[in-house]
N, C-alpha and C positions, 0 to 999 in steps of 0.2 A: 453150739453154730447159734447164733443173733440173726434174726431178718428184720431188715426195715424197709418199707413200702412208702417212703414219704422224703422227696427231694427237699422239702425245707426243714427236716429234722426237726421239729418240734416236740416231737415223742421220743423217748428212749426205743432201742430196737427189742424186741420181744425176744426170748426163747424160744428156739423151733427144734423140736426133739424130733429125731429121724425114727421110723421104725425099727424097731429092732436093737435101739441103742439109748443110752439113757440122755440126760440134759447134757453130760460133762463125758462124749463121747471120747472114745481113745481113736487118734488118729489110722491106725491098721483095721479098727472094726468100721470106722466110717469108709475106709477107701473100697473094703470089701462089699460094704453093702450099697454102696454107689456106683461099683465097677461096670456094672450092667448098662447104665444110663451114660458114662461118661465116653464120651468120644476117644479114640485112638488117633483119627486122624484129624487134626485142628485145621488144618489147610482147606479140607474137603468139607468139615461142618461150615466153617467162617469164611469160605469161598474167598478166600484171599487170594488176590490178582489183581490183573489189570481189568478195566472196566470191561463188559460183554463179553468174557472169557477170553480175551485176546493176550496173545503173547507181548512181552516187551517190544520185540522187533515190529510187529505189526501194529501196535498201537501207535509206535513211534511214528512209522509210516503214513499212519493215516492223519495224524496230529499236523506233521510236517506238508502232507498234501492239500490240508486244509487251509493251515496258514500261509501257503504259498499260492494258494486259489485266490484266496482275498487280497494277498499282497498284488497278486497280478491283476487283477480288478480295480485296485485302486490307481494302479500305476498307469493303468490304459486310460482310467476316467481323468485323470491329472493330465496326463500328455496330450489327450483330447482337447481339456480347459484350456491348456496353455499356446495350444497350436492354431486352434480356430476357436475362438471366443464368442463364436455365433453372431459374425460382422454378415453383412450381404454377399461375401464373397465365398462365405462357406455353407458347402453343400448340405440340404436339410438333414440328411443320415448323419452327419458329421455334428450337427448341433445339438448343445444338451439341454437347450432351453426348451 
């Protein structure tokens, strides 16, 4: 097993010897020595899934509502600017200036 702790890769990796094994450790021996620290549930360990622990359906609903709300606000602002472009006939509440 070799270890490399440099993203620039200027130096070659150095041998890393697992306690209880030689530099050229057999796979079966390596697996038995590391069995206690290797996870059986990768999904749980890596927290794979959608952000904030949401399910796919919940995440999709949150995104759809957020995008819909932003779109609705933009439509209202655009309609107000077309219908009432702040002329003297426009009530102050409808004026965007």
